[in-house]
N, C-alpha and C positions, 0 to 999 in steps of 0.2 A: 597357531601354533606359527606354521610356518611365513605369515606373516609377519611374525614381532619378532623370530628368530629363524632366518633362511640358513644361519649355519649349522643349525641343530638338523640333523635327521629323526625326523619327527614318523619315518614308514618303517622306525623298527618294529617288528611281529607284535613285541608285548605293550608298545606305547603305543599303538592300534587298535588293541585291544582293549587297554584301560579307556584309550576318548571311547571307544562302544558304548562301555559302562559306563562314564561322565555323561554320554547323548542320553542316558535311560534316567539321571537325573536330574539333567536340565531338563527331560521330556513332564517329569514329573511320578515315571513310574516307577521309580528306585526312590526313597525318602532316607534310607541310611544305607549306605554303600561302606565297608571295609575293606583292603586289598594289604594283602602282606608281600613285598617283594625285600629281594637283597639291596644293599647298600651299594653304592653306584651305579644304578641303574635307571638314574633320571627321574625318579619319584618326587622329589623335591619342586623340579625343574617343570615338570610337565603337567604336575597337579598344583600343588601348593603356591607357584608363582605365577600360572599362566590362566588356570581354571577360574578362579575370579574374577580377575579380569574381562575375560570371557562374558563372565555373564553379568558383569556390570555394564559392559557393553552392550549386551544382547536384550536384559532385563533394566532397563532405569528406573533407577530408585528403589533398587536391592540394597540390600543392609550385608553385605558379604566377611565373613568373621575369619582369620588363620591363628591359628596357637599351635606352637610348639615348643620346647623340654623348657625355656625361659626365654624372656623378654628383651634378650638383645640378640637370640638367635631369631628371635620372629619378627624384631626390626631387621635385620637382614633381609629377610624374605620379603618383608613389606616393600623395602629401598627397592629391591629387583623390579617388583609387580611399575612402581613406580616409573623407574625407569624403562619402563618397556611400554607405560602407559604415553610418558613422554616423546618416544621415539614412534609411536604410532601418530602423534601430531593430537595428541584427546587437548580438550579444555579440561582447567582442574574447577575445581568448587571450594569450597568452605565448609571443614576444617583440613588446612592443606598441614598434618605433621604427622614425622615418622609412625606414630602407633595408629593414625586414626585420618585419613586423607580422603577426601570423594572428589569425584566427576562434573564434568556441570551437568549430565542430566537425572544427578541428582541420586547418582549409588555411591555407596559408602565402603570403605575396606577397614575394615578394623585389625590391628595386632595384637592379641593377649599370649603371655606365656601363660604355660600350663600350670595352674595352681593360682593364676592372677585371676579376681576376680570379675565378673563383667558384668557386674548388677544395673540397671535399668540400661543394659543394651541389647535386644533384641534380636535377634538375624535370622533370616532368613536360609543364610546358608553359613556352613560352617565345617571347616577343614582342619582336623588338629594331625601332624605329621612328627611321629615321633617323639612324642612325650617323654621318654627315657634319655635322656644324654650320655649313656656307656651303659657297660656291664654293672659296673659296682651300684648307680640306679635303679637298674632294673631287676637288680637280686637282693635288694633295698625289702623288708618288707615294711617299713614305714615308707616311703616313696611311692611303693606299690600300693598301699592302703590312699595315701593324699592325692596319688592322681586317680584312685579310681573313685573317690570321696569327692574332686573337684568336677570331675565328670560328670557325676550325680546331682548332686547339690546344687553347683555353678550354670554349668553347662547345659543338661537336659531341661530346666524349667525356661531357658533364654529364647529354645528354636520354637520360631512362628508355626501356629498349626499346618502350614501347608510347605515349612522349611523343609532343611535337610541338613545330614550330617556327612560329613565324610572321612575316613579314619583311616589312615594311612603308617603303617609303619613297617620295619625289620623286626622278626620275633624274636623277644631274647630268652623268653622261658612262657611257661603255663599259666602264671600269673603278671604277665603284660596286658596293658588295656583290651586287648583281642583277645586273648584269655579270660579275663574277666565276664567280658561281654558274652564270650559265647559260652560259660559255664553257668550264664545269669536265665532267667525265664525273660529276658528281652531278646533273646538270640534266634527267636525265631522269626523278628522283625528287619532282622538287617539278610543283606545279599555278604558272603562271604568268597573275595578270590586269592587262591592261593598260589603266588607265581614262585616255585622253584628255581635256582640256579640251574641245576639238574634235572631234566627230566626223570621223573620214576616210572617204571614198572607199573601196572597197572593194581598189583598185588600191593607194592610199595604206597600207594597214592590210599586204597583201601587199608590200610594199618594206620599209615595219620590219621585218617579219618577217624576211624572208630578211636582213637584215644580222642581225638576232638568231641567224641560223639556229634557228629555231622555224617550227612546222607553219604553213604559208599558206591561206588560203579559208576562213577565220575569220572572221564580222561582228562588228559591233561588239556588247559585249558587254548591252548595255543596249537596242539592237535600235536607236538611233538613225540621224537621217538625218546625211546629209553635211551640217558646220558645224553641230548642234545643241549646245551646250553642256551639258557632265555637270551642271551645277546652278545654271542657270538664276536663283534666288536667290539665289546668293552673288553668283557671277559670269555678267552673261546676255554674249551674243554680240559685241555692241558691245564691252565692255567687255575682251573675251579678245582681237580683233581688235585692237584697239588696243596692247595690250601684246604683241602678234605684232611689228608696227609697230616699237614701239621695242627688244625685247630681242632680235629676230630666231633666230640658231642660239640664244642661249640660252632661249628660250619653247619652242622643239623639245625642248628637255632637260627643264626644269621644269615644263611645262605640260602637252606631248604624251606627254611619257614616250619619248622620240624622243633617246635620246642620241645626240648630233654631236659630235665631237673638233673644238674650236676651232684652227683654224691648217694642217690639212695640204694639201697641194699636190699631192702628187704621184704621189697614187693615188684611185681613186674604189671603194667595194666590189662596185657595178652590174657594172664592168668584168670583173667573173671570174666566171663560170660554175662553181659548181659540183654534179658531175657521179658516179656510183656506178660508172661504168665505165671503163676505160682501152685504148686501142689495144692491141693481140698482141705489134708490132713497135716496143719502145722502145729509146731510148738514155739508160742511166742514170747519173746521178752525185751524189754527197752531197757538202755544202759547210758548212765549221762556221765560224762566226763565235765565237773562242774568249775566252771569261773567265776568274779565277783565284780566286774567293772568293766564300766560303759566305754574304757579309754582306748581310744586308737590303736594304741599299742600294746591291749591288754590282751589275755590269751581269750579263746571261744570257750564257750559252752554247748557242749552238743548232748544228743543224744541219737544213738544209733537203736533201731528197730531190726533184731533179726529173729529171723528163726531157723529152725530144723526140721527134715522133713528126711526121715532113713538114715543117710550117710551126705547128706547135702542142707547147705547150710542158704539162705537168703535175707542178702539185706533190702526190706522193702522201705526205709524211709531214712531220712535223716534229718534233723533238727538243730539249730545252728545260730549261734549269734552273741552280741556280745552285747550285756544285760548286767544290770545291779541287780543285788540281791533278791528285793521284792519282786522285781519284773522276770527274774530267771524263775524264780517259785512259782509266780503267775503263770510264766510259759508251760512247767511241769505239769501244774496243773489242768492247763485244757489240752495239752497231749496225753496222760491219763486218762481223762475223758475220752477224748476220742479212741483209745488203745485198748481200753475197755470194753469195746463195743465188738472188738474184732474177734472172733472164733479161735480158740486157742490159746488169748493173750495168758499169758502166767502173771507177771508181775514186773512194776519198775522198779530198778536197779540204778543207786549210785556210787560212786567211788568218793568214800570218806577225805573232804577235801585235806590238805596238810593245813592248809588257813585255820582248819574248824578245830584250835587245839582244846576248847573248850565244850565244842561237840553244840554249841549253839544253834549252826548253819543245818546241822545234820535233826538239829529236835526240829528246827522251825519246818525243813523241809517236810518230816513224819505226818509233823500237824496242821500243815496245805493239804494234804495227800490225803487226810484224814476219809477214810469210806474208800480205798484204793489199794490193793497190796501195793506196799513199799518198804526197799529196806534199803539201808547203807554196805557198804561194803568194803571191809577193811582189805587193804592191796600191800604185798611186799615185795620186794626185787627193782628191776631198772624196767621203762618201759619196754628197752628191747627185749629182755627176759620175756614179760608178760606177754609182748605181741609174738613170737618164737612159735608156737601153735598156732594163730590165725594165720600168721605167714605161709607154713606147713602144710595148713588146708587149703589154701588157696594154689599153691602150689601146683598142685594134687585134684587141681580142678573141681574141689567141693562144694566154693563159693561163687554165689552167683546173686547177680543184683538185678533187681524190678527197675526199670526203664523210669528215669524223672529228672526231673532239673538241677538237681544234687547230684547226679551219679559225678559230673567229670572233675568239679570240685574234690568231690570224693578219692576218685583215682589221683589228681595230682598231687592231694597230699600224701596219699597212702605209698606213691611212687620216690616221694623226695624222703619220706625217712628212711632213717632217722638223722639226717642232714640237715631237715625240710628247718621253716620258720617255726610252723604247727604239727602238732601230736592231738591233740583232743579227739578227732576221728579215728586216728588209730587206737587211742586211749581207748573210747568208749565201744569199737568194735572188737579189741582185746577181751574187753571186760565182759561183754555181751558172748564174742564165742566162748569163754571158757564156762561159763556160767552154762550154757546149752549142751556144751561136750562133756561138763562132767556130769550131766544130769542132776535129777533131783526131783523132787515133789512137785504135783500143777500146783500153782494158786488160781484158784476161780472164784468172785465174790458171785455169789447167789443173782440171778435178776439180772445181771450186767452181760 
């Protein structure tokens, strides 16, 4: 970096730390690296522009890709990398276009906007840099889904066996691309580096880690004392504190990499303790909130398995997805088969959907689950009214979550309610809680 751009101060501690993590990628000991850091701290210049060129020099024949929020901005970074290559006097090969160019040693640079297809272009290295253009895009459920599906369907299959992915962006909210990955089963495969603009106390860091379902106890990556800025030459403490006073919650997300949804008022994450075990004697039921479409913009179907033990309630499992009616009913049947093997399981409930005016959907579900206790539930009142008893119990510390890959997404939705994009897990949780709290007979199928 010093050779290509001597006028930059590449010895800033946060850039030195990032270089260490990039060296792990170069050595092959880290194949999936995500870094969350604030704007205007040289993330694009240091990683997106320079690291691919470094690898193209070091590893002749490598195919390196860069993807930003759109093609125009991605091309801008590609031009910067090409200018650096020319400054270093490197020989170019073919092709030599802004969105795809090669060096004389056979290495290739490919530039694609997030969402653009990369079929037929295997990659040894891909850097995804800020896949969201702004707050409006980052808060759009449609854009969130499009970016995540692009990553899953277009990006992941193109990475070669020994290839690597680096994801860097400012955190916008719990459902941005970093958040989606951290909530998925893939999370354990990634190294996650979080660089807040102002260093936090250990308690503050641990609180953020708990919200993200990440390990606690790790100190500041740079060893900073609480309140120390990430890069005083760029933003000193006074300027950052001024931004915090003006921007509020937005500062926590964008500068502290502590994504907080705006507008949620019913639930708080710290009300829910995540546990590894549950008591032996439980009364369980599963409650489904139904949808009937596979479209990316459709609502989700969600089934929450909840248990009661004494005065406490446990959420043991969440099944969630977008399915056609036939697929949904198959999922409900397979889930009912598994639930029936649990000691103390009561029955399956489902909220009678508003679209089921002729009760055909309800009849089809009951017929599909024949042999297993199942009943439809006619609900009344708003979602908020139905959620109040569950929120009150959670506020009182009576609701616990059993550790699982679904927990982070579950808490994200609850925290955003009632202004979030989705409420399927809230509805199914409220339904399950209200059935358990109000008591009633326990239904058991003999021999199951």
